[in-house]
N, C-alpha and C positions, 0 to 999 in steps of 0.2 A: 763465790770464792775468790774468783781470779779479780774480782771490783775489790775485793779487801786489798788483797793482796798489792794491789796498782797502789792503791790508797795509803798504806805504810810504804810503798817504796817512795813516794812522793812525801810522805811526812818525812821519812830516814833524810831524804836529798836538801829538805827543807831546814831543816835541825841541825843539818851537818853543813851545810853553809853559813849558820848564825851561831856556828861554836858547840851548838849542846851534843858532843860527840857520846855521849850516854845514851840519850834518848835517840841516837840516829843509829847506834849499835842494836839497841831494844829492838827499833821498830825495822833494822834491816833483816832481821833475825826472827822475828814474827811474818813479817814477809816472805821469807824464803818457805818458814813452816807450811805458811797458808798456799804457796804455789806449789808446794811438793805432792802438797795433801789433794790440792786440786787437780794434778797431775796421773794421780794414784786412782781419784773419784772416775774421771775423763777415761781413762784406759781402762776401769773395770766395767765402764756402763760403756764402752764401746765394744768389748768384746762378747756381754751377754749381753746386748739388745740391736746388735747387728745383725742385718735378713740375708738369707741363703740367696745367694744369685742362683 
């Protein structure tokens, strides 16, 4: 999921440089959503599957 977030971020940067602001805005929105979903899933996995020391 982090990979796809970075892919959409790169798409947004390229689209923004080429002047496609609508596509760039949509790609940034998708990248943000995927990044925050990744963080939530990672945090839940960290809390559930951590080992007791």
